[in-house]
C-alpha positions in Angstrom: -51.8 -15.3 28.4 -51.2 -18.3 30.6 -50.4 -18.7 34.3 -47.8 -21.4 34.1 -45.4 -22.5 31.3 -46.0 -26.3 31.9 -49.7 -25.7 31.1 -48.8 -24.2 27.7 -46.5 -26.7 26.0 -44.9 -30.1 26.7 -41.8 -29.6 24.5 -39.6 -26.9 23.1 -40.8 -27.6 19.6 -44.5 -27.3 20.7 -43.6 -24.1 22.5 -42.1 -22.7 19.2 -45.3 -23.7 17.3 -47.5 -21.9 19.8 -45.3 -18.8 19.8 -45.5 -18.7 16.0 -49.3 -19.2 16.0 -49.7 -16.4 18.5 -47.6 -14.1 16.4 -44.9 -14.2 19.0 -46.9 -12.6 21.8 -47.1 -14.7 25.0 -47.3 -13.6 28.6 -46.8 -16.1 31.4 -48.1 -14.6 34.6 -46.4 -16.9 37.1 -42.9 -16.1 35.8 -43.4 -12.6 34.5 -42.2 -13.7 31.0 -43.5 -11.4 28.2 -42.4 -12.2 24.7 -42.9 -8.6 23.6 -39.3 -8.0 24.8 -36.0 -9.5 23.8 -35.4 -10.7 27.3 -38.8 -12.3 27.5 -38.2 -14.2 24.3 -34.9 -15.4 25.6 -36.3 -16.5 28.9 -39.2 -18.3 27.2 -36.6 -20.3 25.2 -34.5 -21.1 28.3 -37.3 -22.0 30.6 -39.0 -24.1 27.8 -35.8 -26.0 27.3 -35.4 -26.7 31.0 -39.1 -27.8 31.3 -38.6 -30.2 28.4 -35.4 -31.5 30.1 -37.2 -32.1 33.4 -40.0 -34.0 31.6 -37.6 -36.2 29.7 -35.7 -37.0 32.9 -39.0 -38.0 34.6 -39.9 -40.3 31.7 -36.5 -41.9 31.8 -36.8 -42.5 35.5 -40.2 -44.1 35.0 -38.8 -46.4 32.4 -35.8 -47.4 34.6 -38.1 -48.0 37.6 -38.3 -51.7 38.8 -42.1 -51.3 38.7 -42.0 -51.1 34.9 -40.3 -54.5 34.6 -42.6 -57.1 33.2 -43.2 -60.3 35.1 -41.1 -62.3 32.6 -38.2 -59.9 33.0 -38.3 -60.3 36.8 -38.5 -64.1 36.6 -35.5 -64.2 34.2 -33.4 -62.1 36.6 -34.4 -64.2 39.6 -33.8 -67.5 37.8 -30.4 -66.4 36.6 -29.3 -65.5 40.2 -29.5 -69.0 41.6 
């Protein structure tokens, strides 16, 4: 039993591993998901996939951020713009 899905796993693959290790029984109190039912298992899969998607988008945004450019990358861009 967990309160939030994002505290349980960081990827769909990890979520599947946890579900298998728990013999398929997981309850997430914050969402009302209970894997004892077909609907609960389906919702766990869908919500898990969405959570992984959101995490990957966040990581992509961080990599695309100007703050992640190295000093050398910034100087090359500025030198080439003269």
